[in-house]
C-alpha positions as CSV (number, residue, x, y, z in Angstrom):
1,M,-53.9,66.0,-74.9
2,R,-50.5,67.2,-73.2
3,V,-52.0,66.8,-70.1
4,V,-53.1,63.6,-70.1
5,K,-49.5,62.2,-71.5
6,V,-47.8,64.1,-68.9
7,T,-50.0,62.3,-66.1
8,L,-49.4,58.9,-67.5
9,L,-46.3,59.4,-67.6
10,V,-45.9,60.5,-63.9
11,T,-48.3,57.3,-63.1
12,L,-45.7,55.3,-64.8
13,M,-42.7,56.4,-63.3
14,L,-44.8,56.0,-59.7
15,C,-45.3,52.2,-60.6
16,V,-41.7,51.8,-61.4
17,L,-40.3,53.4,-58.0
18,I,-43.0,51.3,-56.1
19,C,-41.9,48.2,-57.7
20,L,-38.2,48.8,-57.1
21,H,-39.1,49.6,-53.6
22,N,-40.8,46.5,-52.8
23,S,-38.2,44.4,-54.8
24,S,-35.6,46.1,-52.2
25,T,-37.4,45.3,-49.4
26,T,-37.8,41.7,-50.3
27,S,-34.6,41.5,-51.0
28,A,-33.8,43.0,-47.9
29,Q,-36.1,40.6,-46.3
30,N,-34.4,37.6,-47.6
31,R,-31.2,38.4,-46.8
32,S,-32.1,39.0,-43.1
33,R,-33.6,35.5,-42.7
34,Q,-30.9,33.8,-44.5
35,T,-28.3,35.6,-41.9
36,K,-30.7,34.1,-39.2
37,A,-31.0,30.8,-40.6
38,K,-27.0,30.7,-41.0
39,P,-25.3,32.2,-37.9
40,T,-21.8,32.4,-38.5
41,P,-19.9,29.2,-36.7
42,K,-17.7,29.8,-33.8
43,P,-14.3,28.0,-33.4
44,S,-14.5,25.0,-31.1
45,P,-12.8,25.0,-27.9
46,T,-9.4,22.8,-28.0
47,P,-10.0,19.2,-26.1
48,T,-8.0,19.0,-23.0
49,A,-5.6,16.0,-22.6
50,L,-8.4,14.4,-19.9
51,E,-11.1,14.8,-22.6
52,L,-8.7,13.2,-25.0
53,L,-8.5,10.0,-23.0
54,G,-12.6,9.6,-23.8
55,P,-15.2,8.5,-21.1
56,P,-13.9,6.9,-18.0
57,P,-13.8,3.1,-17.8
58,P,-16.4,1.3,-15.9
59,V,-15.5,0.9,-12.0
60,P,-14.1,-2.7,-11.5
61,T,-16.1,-5.6,-9.8
62,F,-14.1,-7.9,-7.7
63,K,-14.9,-11.4,-7.1
64,Q,-15.8,-12.5,-3.6
65,S,-12.6,-14.7,-2.8
66,E,-12.3,-17.4,-0.2
67,P,-11.9,-16.8,3.3
68,E,-8.1,-16.8,3.8
69,V,-6.5,-19.5,5.8
70,G,-3.4,-19.5,8.4
71,Q,0.2,-21.2,7.7
72,G,-0.8,-24.8,8.0
73,E,-4.3,-24.8,7.1
74,T,-6.3,-26.8,4.3
75,I,-8.9,-26.3,1.7
76,S,-12.8,-26.4,2.4
77,V,-13.9,-29.8,1.9
78,E,-16.9,-30.0,0.1
79,T,-18.3,-33.6,0.8
80,T,-18.7,-35.9,3.5
81,E,-15.4,-37.9,3.1
82,V,-12.2,-36.6,3.6
83,M,-8.8,-37.9,1.7
84,M,-5.9,-37.1,3.5
85,P,-2.2,-38.1,1.9
86,V,0.2,-39.0,4.7
87,T,3.6,-39.9,4.6
88,V,5.4,-42.2,7.5
89,R,8.8,-42.6,7.7
90,D,10.8,-44.4,10.8
91,A,13.4,-42.8,13.2
92,N,16.2,-43.2,10.6
93,G,14.0,-41.1,7.9
94,R,13.6,-44.2,6.1
95,L,9.9,-44.7,4.6
96,V,7.5,-47.1,6.0
97,K,5.4,-49.0,3.3
98,D,3.5,-51.7,5.1
99,L,1.1,-50.6,7.2
100,T,-2.4,-51.0,7.2
101,R,-5.7,-49.1,8.6
102,N,-5.3,-50.4,12.0
103,D,-1.9,-48.8,12.0
104,F,-3.4,-45.5,11.9
105,L,-5.2,-43.0,14.5
106,V,-7.0,-40.0,12.7
107,F,-8.0,-37.2,15.2
108,E,-10.3,-34.3,14.1
109,N,-10.9,-31.5,16.6
110,D,-9.0,-34.2,18.9
111,R,-11.6,-36.4,18.3
112,E,-10.7,-39.9,16.9
113,Q,-12.4,-40.5,13.7
114,P,-13.2,-43.9,12.1
115,L,-11.1,-45.0,9.1
116,S,-13.2,-46.1,6.2
117,E,-10.1,-47.1,4.0
118,V,-6.3,-46.8,3.6
119,A,-4.6,-47.0,0.4
120,L,-1.1,-47.2,-0.8
121,R,-0.1,-46.1,-4.2
122,Q,-3.5,-46.6,-5.6
123,V,-4.6,-43.0,-5.7
124,P,-3.4,-41.3,-9.0
125,V,-1.3,-38.2,-8.6
126,D,-1.2,-34.8,-10.3
127,V,2.7,-33.5,-10.0
128,I,3.4,-29.7,-11.2
129,L,7.4,-29.8,-12.2
130,M,7.9,-25.8,-11.6
131,I,11.2,-24.4,-12.1
132,D,12.5,-21.1,-11.0
133,S,14.7,-20.1,-14.4
134,S,15.7,-16.7,-13.0
135,S,17.9,-18.4,-10.1
136,S,21.1,-20.3,-10.6
137,A,19.5,-23.3,-12.0
138,A,19.0,-21.4,-15.4
139,S,22.7,-22.0,-15.8
140,N,22.0,-25.7,-15.1
141,L,18.9,-26.5,-17.2
142,D,20.3,-29.6,-18.6
143,D,20.9,-31.0,-14.7
144,F,17.1,-30.2,-14.5
145,R,15.8,-32.1,-17.6
146,R,17.5,-35.2,-16.9
147,A,16.4,-34.7,-12.9
148,A,12.9,-34.4,-14.6
149,E,12.8,-37.2,-16.9
150,G,14.2,-39.3,-14.5
151,F,11.4,-38.1,-11.9
152,A,8.5,-39.0,-14.5
153,A,9.9,-42.5,-15.6
154,R,9.3,-43.5,-11.8
155,L,5.6,-42.6,-11.7
156,R,2.9,-45.2,-12.6
157,E,1.0,-44.6,-15.5
158,D,-1.8,-43.0,-14.4
159,D,-0.3,-40.1,-13.0
160,R,-0.4,-37.3,-14.7
161,I,2.5,-34.5,-15.1
162,S,2.5,-30.5,-16.5
163,L,5.3,-28.2,-16.6
164,I,5.8,-24.4,-15.7
165,K,8.5,-22.2,-15.7
166,F,8.5,-18.7,-13.8
167,D,10.6,-15.8,-13.6
168,D,9.5,-12.2,-14.5
169,S,6.5,-14.1,-16.0
170,I,5.1,-17.7,-15.6
171,Q,4.3,-19.8,-18.3
172,V,2.7,-23.4,-18.7
173,L,5.2,-25.1,-20.8
174,Q,3.2,-28.5,-20.8
175,D,-0.5,-29.1,-19.6
176,W,-1.6,-31.7,-17.9
177,T,-0.1,-35.0,-19.7
178,K,0.7,-39.0,-19.4
179,S,3.1,-38.9,-22.0
180,R,6.8,-38.7,-21.0
181,Y,7.5,-37.9,-25.0
182,Q,5.3,-34.8,-24.3
183,L,7.4,-33.8,-21.1
184,R,10.5,-34.0,-22.9
185,R,9.6,-32.0,-25.9
186,A,8.3,-29.4,-22.9
187,L,11.7,-29.3,-21.2
188,N,13.3,-28.4,-24.2
189,R,11.5,-25.2,-24.4
190,V,12.8,-23.8,-21.0
191,E,14.7,-21.0,-21.2
192,P,16.4,-18.6,-18.6
193,G,14.7,-15.4,-17.6
194,M,15.2,-12.6,-14.9
195,F,13.5,-11.4,-11.6
196,T,11.5,-14.6,-9.7
197,R,7.5,-14.2,-9.2
198,F,7.7,-16.6,-6.9
199,N,4.9,-16.1,-4.9
200,D,3.0,-15.5,-8.2
201,A,4.1,-19.3,-9.5
202,L,2.9,-20.7,-6.6
203,F,-0.7,-18.9,-6.5
204,V,-1.2,-19.6,-10.2
205,A,-0.3,-23.2,-10.3
206,A,-2.6,-23.6,-7.4
207,R,-5.6,-21.9,-8.5
208,E,-5.5,-22.4,-12.2
209,Q,-3.9,-26.1,-13.0
210,Y,-6.0,-28.1,-10.5
211,G,-9.2,-29.1,-11.5
212,T,-12.1,-31.0,-9.4
213,T,-10.1,-34.5,-9.8
214,R,-9.9,-36.6,-6.6
215,S,-6.3,-37.4,-7.3
216,R,-3.4,-36.4,-5.0
217,R,-2.1,-33.3,-5.7
218,A,1.5,-32.4,-5.6
219,A,4.0,-29.6,-7.0
220,I,8.0,-30.0,-7.2
221,I,9.7,-26.5,-7.2
222,L,13.3,-26.0,-8.1
223,T,14.2,-22.5,-6.6
224,D,16.1,-20.6,-4.0
225,G,12.7,-18.9,-2.6
226,I,13.7,-15.4,-3.6
227,D,10.8,-13.4,-4.4
228,S,11.3,-10.1,-6.8
229,G,8.7,-8.5,-4.4
230,R,6.4,-7.7,-7.5
231,G,3.5,-9.3,-6.8
232,I,1.1,-11.0,-4.4
233,T,2.3,-12.2,-0.9
234,L,3.5,-15.1,0.6
235,D,0.2,-15.6,2.6
236,K,-2.0,-15.1,-0.4
237,A,0.2,-17.7,-2.3
238,L,0.3,-20.0,0.7
239,N,-3.8,-19.8,1.0
240,A,-4.1,-20.9,-2.5
241,L,-1.8,-24.0,-2.3
242,L,-3.9,-25.0,1.0
243,Q,-7.0,-24.3,-0.7
244,A,-6.0,-26.6,-3.3
245,Q,-4.5,-29.3,-1.5
246,V,-1.3,-29.3,-3.0
247,T,1.5,-30.9,-1.1
248,V,4.8,-28.9,-2.2
249,Y,8.3,-30.3,-2.3
250,V,11.0,-28.1,-2.8
251,V,14.5,-29.0,-4.3
252,S,16.2,-26.1,-3.3
253,N,19.3,-24.7,-4.6
254,T,20.0,-22.2,-1.6
255,Q,23.0,-24.6,-0.6
256,I,24.7,-24.2,-4.3
257,S,23.9,-20.7,-4.8
258,R,25.6,-20.1,-0.9
259,A,28.4,-22.0,-1.7
260,A,29.2,-20.0,-4.4
261,K,28.8,-16.6,-3.1
262,Q,30.9,-17.5,0.0
263,E,33.5,-18.7,-2.1
264,E,33.7,-15.2,-3.8
265,L,33.5,-13.3,-0.7
266,D,36.2,-15.0,1.0
267,S,39.0,-14.5,-1.7
268,Y,37.6,-10.6,-1.2
269,N,38.2,-10.9,2.7
270,G,41.4,-12.4,2.0
271,A,42.8,-9.6,-0.3
272,T,44.4,-6.6,0.4
273,E,43.0,-3.4,2.0
274,S,42.9,-1.6,-1.5
275,V,41.6,-4.5,-3.3
276,S,38.6,-4.6,-0.9
277,R,38.0,-1.2,-1.1
278,F,38.1,-1.5,-4.9
279,N,35.3,-4.3,-4.9
280,H,33.4,-2.9,-1.8
281,I,30.3,-2.7,-4.0
282,Q,30.5,-6.4,-5.0
283,I,31.4,-7.4,-1.7
284,E,28.1,-5.5,-0.5
285,N,26.0,-7.1,-3.2
286,L,27.6,-10.9,-2.3
287,Q,26.6,-10.1,1.6
288,L,23.1,-8.9,0.4
289,G,22.7,-12.2,-1.3
290,L,23.9,-14.6,1.1
291,K,21.0,-12.7,3.5
292,A,18.3,-13.1,1.0
293,L,19.4,-16.9,0.5
294,D,19.0,-17.4,4.1
295,Q,15.8,-15.6,4.1
296,G,14.6,-17.8,1.0
297,E,15.4,-20.8,2.7
298,R,13.0,-19.8,5.5
299,V,10.0,-19.2,3.1
300,L,10.8,-22.2,1.8
301,E,10.8,-24.2,5.2
302,Q,7.3,-22.5,5.6
303,V,6.0,-23.5,2.4
304,V,6.7,-27.2,3.1
305,T,5.4,-27.7,6.6
306,A,2.3,-25.8,5.7
307,T,1.5,-28.4,3.1
308,G,3.2,-31.4,4.3
309,G,5.8,-31.7,2.0
310,R,9.5,-31.9,2.4
311,L,12.7,-29.7,1.7
312,Y,15.8,-30.9,-0.2
313,K,19.0,-29.1,-0.5
314,P,21.5,-30.8,-2.6
315,A,24.9,-29.7,-2.5
316,S,25.6,-29.6,-6.2
317,F,23.2,-29.7,-9.5
318,A,25.2,-33.4,-10.1
319,V,22.8,-34.3,-7.4
320,L,19.9,-33.1,-8.8
321,E,18.4,-36.4,-10.4
322,S,18.7,-38.1,-6.9
323,A,16.6,-35.7,-5.0
324,Y,14.1,-35.7,-7.6
325,A,14.2,-39.9,-7.4
326,E,13.5,-39.2,-3.6
327,V,10.4,-37.2,-4.0
328,A,9.2,-39.9,-6.8
329,E,9.8,-42.6,-4.1
330,E,7.9,-40.4,-1.3
331,L,4.6,-40.1,-4.0
332,R,4.9,-43.8,-4.6
333,S,5.0,-44.4,-1.0
334,Q,2.5,-42.3,0.2
335,Y,-0.5,-43.3,2.0
336,A,-4.4,-41.9,1.5
337,L,-6.5,-42.2,4.5
338,F,-10.2,-42.1,4.2
339,Y,-12.9,-41.2,6.6
340,R,-16.0,-39.7,7.1
341,P,-16.1,-36.9,9.8
342,L,-18.3,-37.9,13.3
343,D,-19.2,-34.1,13.0
344,K,-21.6,-33.8,10.1
345,T,-22.3,-30.0,10.3
346,R,-20.8,-28.0,7.7
347,D,-20.6,-24.6,9.4
348,G,-17.3,-23.5,7.1
349,K,-15.3,-23.7,10.4
350,F,-11.6,-24.7,10.6
351,R,-11.0,-28.4,11.8
352,R,-7.5,-29.4,13.0
353,T,-6.5,-32.9,12.2
354,R,-3.8,-35.0,13.3
355,V,-2.4,-37.9,11.9
356,E,-0.5,-40.6,14.5
357,T,0.4,-44.3,14.2
358,T,0.7,-47.3,16.9
359,N,4.0,-47.4,16.5
360,K,5.3,-44.1,18.5
361,S,8.9,-44.1,16.9
362,Y,7.3,-43.4,13.2
363,Q,6.9,-39.8,12.0
364,T,4.1,-39.0,10.0
365,H,3.8,-35.7,7.4
366,S,0.4,-34.8,6.3
367,R,-1.7,-31.3,6.6
368,I,-3.0,-30.1,9.6
369,G,-6.5,-29.6,8.7
370,Y,-8.9,-28.4,6.4
371,Y,-12.3,-26.2,6.2
372,T,-15.9,-27.7,5.8
373,R,-17.9,-25.9,3.1
374,G,-21.1,-24.1,4.8
375,R,-24.1,-24.8,3.5
């Protein structure tokens, strides 16, 4: 009987040991699986400054531009009829206003063209008034406002006008309007600025202001023609003007600025040597300023010659109003010549044009050609 009890006790102890062993093995396996399922996370590397900027932007695409044209060339003509604004002056510079179709001769690539119509003061004009508010004109804004209002009063009722001011930025202060009241309000928003984005202003005005109207197009700019050199080139600006068929009139304040700078420079030149040495930086700045005005004037001559306009150089801001009045009179006295080219091909080539009158003493002012639009 004791032997049986001992045997049972030993058996029971063996069962307990087996259960403990199995439980320990199972727990170890579970811990092993958990360790494999959840590995210890490794620290992420610190992103570089380049990675913090995010993915790179897409490569920019550029719209195919129109073929560039040289000085004095004009836009591509999409229709078979050409309209050419022409100003005629006599030997004394007076406007000639009584000509008819029989008084004009129009040549295209030296081949005379039959005129279909000549209109005087019957084609509306869209005029942009532009002011360089970074030049010396900025301190004489009241003179400009009076001149601009006087100019607008001389336009016809069908003519439209807009206002752009430019300095280190370009702002359309008044979009196209026939309201002289709206223009007056916009003129009060002209404020002086810094630098001169002259080329950019020409480009923006030509590309963005004129639509698809068949009106005559003109721009009158009060500026010294000095560009800060921070934008596009003059060639690109001229190209845009010619593409848009814009006749540019410039009221230049170069004469006014030149006189002021020369007077100050003369005062230093007449001073003692010690005074000149003390102010040598200012003297150099004045000399550079005079050279810049000369260059600006050459630029302005180039712009008006290329577009068939005119350059006015008033001696003071007091006579600014009369200069604007002369431009208004020229626009009112401008002829619009219409003709259908004998050459019907539209090959995209440049065609040089020339306008003459039967009176050889008269001078004509117009663009010198156009590009046909290729099919």
